[in-house]
N, C-alpha and C positions, 0 to 999 in steps of 0.2 A: 504492501500500498505505500511506502515511501517513494517508491517512483511514479504513483498515480500523475495525471497530468494536472488534477485537480489539486496538488500539490506545488506543481510548479506555475502555476497558471491561474490569474484570475478571472473567474468569465460571468459576466453578468447579459442580461437582458434587460436593457437599460429604457428605451424606448419601444412606443407602438405607434403606427402613422396608416390613416386611412389613406388610400390609394385609387387612382383608378388608371386603368391601361387596358390592351389588346388581349384575350387569350388565344388558345389555339388556333379558336375556329374564327377568329378575327374580330369577334362581338365584343362590345366594350362590358368592362366588368370593374364592381369594386371590390378591392381586399384591403387585409392589412399587412403590412410590413413589420418586421421587430427587427430594433439595433441590438447586435450582438456586439459587446466592447470586450475585447482581453487586455491583459496586461500581463508581465512577465513577473515574477515574483521573487525572484533572485536577486534583480536589479536594486528592488526597495529594499530587500535583506541585510543590502551593501552600501545602504544611504543615500543609493543614486534614485533619481523619478522616471521611471522608464515610461517611455511614451504609449499610450493606448489606440490599441487597432482596432477599427470598427467598421462592420460592415452588414447589410440591411439581407434579411431572409424572411421568404413567404412561408406561412403554414404546410405549404404544400411541398416545400423543401423541406421541412423537418420530417414530414411523412417519408418522404423519399428517402432520407437517411436512416431514419429508422427501419423500412422495407427492407435497406440494404444490409446493416445489421441484423435484423432476424433470419436472413437468409445465409448469411457467411456464419452466423455464429448461433447454430440452431441448438446447442448444447445449452445456451447463456437465459436468462431469465431476464431477457432486453426490456429496461426501463418505457415504461409505456407513454405516450404522450396527452397533453390534458384533451377535453372533451373540443369538437370542433363546434359543435353547436348544445346550447346549456341544456342539462336534463336534471330531473328532480327538483325543478325548482319552485319556489313558495309563488301563488298567484300576483303578487305583487311585483315580484322580480322578471326584469325584460329576458325572454330567451331569444333575443334577435343578437345575433352572432356581431353583430358589430355595436350594441352598446356598450360604451364607454369602461362600464362597470365590470361588464364579462370580459371584454378586451385584455385591461387591467389584470384579472384573476387568470386568464391564459397568458398572460405575458408572463406571469410569477410561474404559472405551469411549466412554460416552456424552459426557462431558467434551470429550473427545477430538475426537467429532462437532463439536457445539459449538463448539470452536475453532478447527476446521478452516472451519466454515461463515461464523465470525465473521472469519477472515484472509482468505476469498477477496474478491480485489474488488469481486465484482460481489454478491454472493450475502450478504455483510455489509449492503449497503444496503438490504435488503428489509424491508418494513414491517412482514409480518406474523411476520417470523423476531426482529424487533427485540420485536414484543409477547408472543410467545411466551417470550422472557427476562425480559419485565416485567409483563405483563399476567396476574392470576390467572384474574379469569370474563372469559365471553365472547367467548375465543380461537378457540376451534373454531368459532364462529359466523361471527367474521371470514374464518373460512378457507374456510367451506362458501359463503359473499356471494361470495366471487370466483370462484365456478364453476369451480373447476379441474377437477373431476370430467367437466364434459361435455366438457372440452377433451383427456379423456386419449383416447390411440390404443388399439384394441381390441387382442390380443394377434394375433386372424385375420388383420385389414387388415393388421397389420406384417409377419406372416408370408406375405401374399399377396404384399406388395411384395419380399421377399428371393428369391421366387421367381420374381416377372413382371417385375419392370426390367431394361432391356435394356443400359442404356449407365450399370451401377454406377461411382463414382469408386475411381479405382483404392488413390488413399490410405487411402481408408474401407474397403476391402476387405482390405486388409493389415492395417488396424489392428484389425478385426474379429477374423482368423486370430491376429492377436498376443495379442488379450485372450483367447481360448482357449486360448493356448498357454502364457502367464502363470497362467489359471487351475489349467490340467493341471499348471504345474511346480509353483506351493506347495503344492497339494495332495497332490502325493508328497512333497512334502518334511516337510508339514505329518503324515503318516502314518509316514515316517521317525523324525521326532523323536520320536511317539509311543509306537514299537516300541523303539527304543532307551530312551527311558525306564522304560518297564516291563522291560527287562532290566537297567537300573541301577539301579532299586529292587529288583530282585531279589537282584545282586551287593550291594549295600549291607547289607539287612538280614541276606543269609546272615552279613557280618563279625559280625554279633551273636552268632553261633554261637561265633565264635571266645572274645569277651567271657565267654559260660556257660562255657565247656571249661576258660580259663585261671583263672577265679576257680574254679572245682572242683577245678582241679590245685592251684592253691596252698594247698587244704585240707590236702593231703598232703605238704607238702615245708615244710623249716624254713627250710634257707638259701635257698630257690628263693620261698619263697611271694609275700614282698613285690612284686618284681620282677615276679611272674605276676599279682598283682593287678591292679597299677597298669596291666600293659598289655591287660590284660582290661577296663580301666576306658574305655581310649582306643578300643579296638575299639568298647564299647557307645556311645562319643560319635559314632564315624564312623558306626555304624550308624543313629544316630538322626539325625541330619545330612543325610539326604537327603531328608525330608518339604518341609523349608524350602526345599531345595536348586531340587526339582522345583517346590515351587508357585512358586517366583520367576522358573523358566524358561517358566513358561505366561504371564507377562507379553510375554518374547520372542516366544510364538509368536502371541499378538494382535495384536502389531503386524504379524506376516507375514497375520496372516486377516486385518487390515484392507484387506490390498493383492488378497486372494484376494478382496473382495468387491468391491474397486475395478474387477475387472475386467469384475463387469456394470455399471457405471456407465459403462466405455467401450461397451460392446455397445449400450446405452442411445442413447448420442449417435448410432453407428453405425447404428440401426434405426430414429432419425427422419431422418437423410437420406436412408436408403433410401426410406423413406415418399414424401418432398418429392420425390424425383428420380421416384418409380413416380405422382404425382398431375401433376408436369410432361408427363412422358410422355404419362400419358393425355390431359391438355389440349392437346399437340402434336398430337395422334391426331385427335382429335375434331375440332380446329381446321380440318387438312388434310381431312377427311371432309365436311364444310360448304361449304369451299370448291371441291371437285370436284361436291357437288351444284349450288353456285351455278351452275359452270360449263356444268352438262350442260344445266340449265335454261335458261340464256342462249343456249346452241349449238344446243340440240335433239338433242344427242347423248348418248350411254351410252358410258361409259371401260369400266363392268365391269356385272356380271349384278347385277339388284337386284329385289325382290318389287313397288317400284311401276313400275320398268319395264315391266316383264310385264304388270301393271295396266291399263298404259296402252293400250296395244298390243291389247291384251283388249276392253277397255270403251271405246276413244276416248282421242283426246289431251285436253289439257287447255285450256281457250281461252286467248289472250293474257293477259286480265285475272289469271286465277287465277294463271298463269306468273309474271306482274309480281309480285301480291302475294307469291308464296311468297319469291322472290326476293330483295324488299325486306327479308323474313321474317330469310331466311338473312345478308344482308348487314348486319342490323345485330345478330345473332348472332354474325358473323363478326369484327363492328368489338368487339363484347363479349369476345370469346374472343380476341383480340390483346392485350387491354388486360389478361385475366386474366392469359394466358402471359408477359406483360413483369413483371408486379407476381408471378408466382410465379419466373420468372427472376431477379430482384432479391433477391425472401425468398431462393432459393437459394444466392445466390452470398454475402448478408449471413452467411446461417447457416455456409456452409463457412469462411469470413474469421474470424467468432467462434465457431465448435467450434475450428478448429486450434489459434488463440492459446491456449485455454484447453488443449486437448491437450496443446501443448509446455509451458503452465505446470505439468501434471500431470506428463508427462517428469521435469524437472527436480526437481520435489519427489519424485517414487518415487525417483531415484537418489538421494538425499540417505538420505533415510527407510530403506529397504533396505539401504543400507551402514552405517548407522549403527547397525540391527538386527542385522545379521550381525557386525559387530565387537564389540558388545554381548555378543553368544550367543558368541561367540570368548572375548571376555575371562574370561566366566561359568564357561564348560570348563575353562580355563586356573586361574583361582583354586581351582576345585573339585579339579582333579589337585593344586594344591599343597595342598592341604588335607590330600588323600590321603597325598601324600609326609611331610606333617608328622606325620600319625598314626604312618606307620610309621617314623618317624625317631624319633618318643616311644617308640615300643615298642620299637627297637632300644637306645634308651638303657637303658630298663628292664629287657630281656634281660645287657646289659651289665654291671649292675648288682648284680647274682644271683651 
């Protein structure tokens, strides 16, 4: 971890800017660009002020980077991007992806994504990632030159492997089930939070009616007027405070959403393992079939029914020379198949070892982050309740002075 990029470079997404341009279809579109700023840490430690390098990236470029990382490092739980459009929002919050508050939260999420990658012991060393941070032009061409899209597994192939693999690894099966459960639990938690936020918003705003009524009442009272007017002011402040409170709460919700999206990253690792296991089983099955054919040709006996065997009986047996030629071809194919099977076994063992090491790293990170997020959320709720108590304490004092 001492060699990770996050230790050598300060990385921030400092600004978001609304822009208008032409897309690939030559149609005008409005999009948001994000300013990435980087600065070397070493020169700062030596007392020098290093220059800040900066460049603009669109959200779609962040998506391209992550897709490249997913394909290139299938054994790694690749950090997710923040949501493209707002989800699990309470009704007063805008779901528009151009809304300034949403853009600001997404800016924070994109910075968090870059810091996650820069802190990862493997991903931080990727040259394409470094170019994404430091090279304004030609970055997309560099990504496409890697041919990562050709290496991507199709969804149909992955689905086929899921249903047809005969000996799935129990650990990955359990992990896949866990990721589904994690996604379900966090989804429910976010829905509950959104409902609570809706009701809380209504309760706070209704307190504004206290302010209005106390103000109207104060107009007809002489001795009680000042106390009622002051109490009404406290109620107005209380009612207005909910907007800032729930906006702050969204940042805690975004921390939970990150792990909602991490669940899919976990499943991606599981799917890749299933594909590798399926390819291994198909290779082993093909090798067994070829060995059986070779044995049947060598002994002149048939263990199982085959169209070739029926054809031989109907139209005559093959000559010894033909049989020898076929045996030779099969022996070469068997040797090649054994080497492929050995290679796939080694590849599979390496994948499991690397993937499980990264999954353990992810679990440790997850436990720490979610614990901190839930504690911070609880602290915020306690603070909010204390402010409510203070408002009513102030109101009580106003009433006492009447």
